[in-house]
N, C-alpha and C positions, 0 to 999 in steps of 0.2 A: 504494500500500500504506500503511495507517495507520502512524503513527510508532511506536506500541508494537510492532507486528509487526516493523518494521525493526530496532528495538533488540534485540528478543528473538532474531531470526535472526542478527544480527551477533554477539551474544554466544555464540550456539549454535555458530557456525562456529569460534569461538576455543576453545571448551571443550566437549568431548564430554558431560560430566556435565550441562551446561546443556541440551544437546539432549534428554536424557531428560526433564528437567523441562518443557521447552517442549512436548514431545509430549503430556504428560499435561494440562497446563494452560497454554495459550499466553497467558493474560491475567495470569499471576502471574510477576513477575520474581524470580529466585532471590536470596535474601539471602545475601551472601557471608560471613556469620559462621557459624562452626560451631555445632552445637547447644549445646556447652559454653559458648561465648562468649555465646550468646543467653540461657542460664539465668543466667549471671553478670550480664548487663545487667538482667534482670528483678529479680534480688535487689538490685542497686544502686539501681534506681528505687524499689523498695519501701522500702528503708532511707532513702533521701532523703525520701520521703513521710512516714515515721514521724518522722524528725528534725524536719521542718518542722511537722508536727502538734504535737509536744511544745513546740517553740519558740513557736508561736502561743499555745498553751494557757498556757505559762509567762508570756508577756508580758501577755496580755489576761485570763486567768483569775485571776491573783494580784491584780490591781487591781480586778477586777470585784466581788468579794464578800469582805468582811472583818468578822469579829466583833471589835468594838473593846474588848470586855471591860469596858464601862462602862454596860451596858444598851442599847447601840446596835449596829447593824450597818450598815456602809457598802456600798451597792450602786450601781454606776455613778456614783460621786461624790456620791450623796445619802445622808444619815444617817437611818436608820429606827429607830423604837422597837422594841427586840428583843421585848418582850411585846406581841404583835399584838392581844391581847384586853383589855388593861388598862383602856382607857377605856370599854369596853362598847358598848351599842347606844343610838342616839339618832336623832332626826329630822335632816334635812339641815341645817337652820338652826343647830341646836345643834352639829352636827358641824363646821360651818364655823368656829365660835368656840371650842369646847372645846380644841382642840390649842394655841391661842394662850396658854392658861393653864398648860400643861405646863412643868415646870422640874426642875432637879437635885433629887433627893430623892424624886421621885414615880415610880411605875411601875418601880422598880428603877434609876433613872437616877443615875449617879455621874459625869456628863460635864460638869458645870459649866454646863449650858445654863440659859438664863433664860426667863422668861415672854416670849412674843413671838417666840422662835426657831422654834417649831414651827408647822406648818400642815397642812391636809388636802391630800393629794396629788392630782394630776390623774389622769385615767383612764389615760393613757399611762405615767405613773410606776408606777401599781399593776400594770399589765400586765407591766412590766419586772421587778418584784420577784417575780413568780409563780414563776419558775424557781429562785429562791434561797430559797423558802419553808422549806426544811429547816434553814436557819440561824437561824430564829426560833422562839420558843416561843409557845404559846397561840394559834396561828393557827386561826381559826374556820372552820367549813364553811358559814357563812351569809355574806350579802353584806357588803362593805365599801364605804362611801361614797367617792366621788371629788369633787373640787371642780368637775368639769366638768358644766355644765348641758347637758341634752339639747336640741339645736337645734330638734327637731320639736315640743317642748312645754316651755316654760320652767318649768312646775310640776314637771318631772321632772329628774332628774340621773342620770348614769351611775354604776352600781355594779359591783362586781367580786366574783365568787365565789371566795373565798380558796383553800381546800384541795381542793375537789371537782374542778372541771374547768377552772378558769381562764377561765370564761365572763364576758362583759361584757353587762350588761343595763341598761335604763333603768327607774327606779323613781320613783314619786311621792315628792316631797321630804317628804311627811307621814309616810312609813314610817320605821321604825327599822332602821338598819343599823349594823354595827360601824364603828369609827373607828381608823385605823392612821396615826398621825402621822409626818411626815417633816420634815426641815430641811436646809438647805444644808450641803454638806461644808466641811471646813476646809482 
């Protein structure tokens, strides 16, 4: 006789109520908790899940995105220019050099940054900032350049569509796309 049947029959012999359950469904062992205890356990598990969710959100969410109040927003430890359209559109070569000239007093910056602090972000950095786009102003619905060259054709680079769909595309470096500067966190 299979072990499950032996266990069910042994319990059934000790407890008549178990015998009724065994006759209806011999494959299910009776839970020895009352219905009231079962509901209490469900509520307890649910509350533990809610508490864990909020703890994780508090720990990771608070550090993840912060408006610094000085023309910058910190996302995942990187400092981004809050005005995502300030530098406008340009070809990739200009986009690689233009952020290096950005400094305190330009584009609403009051962060004491200096020329040379800012750079063009990688495609992965641009993708990571997409979900925090509501923290920025002047986010354009047209492509933003990344510093990442497309491996399939070095005359192309990866670009990112800001507000529309978060899509990533490769574009000829001769095209004009927006520039959204980033710098290291402090």
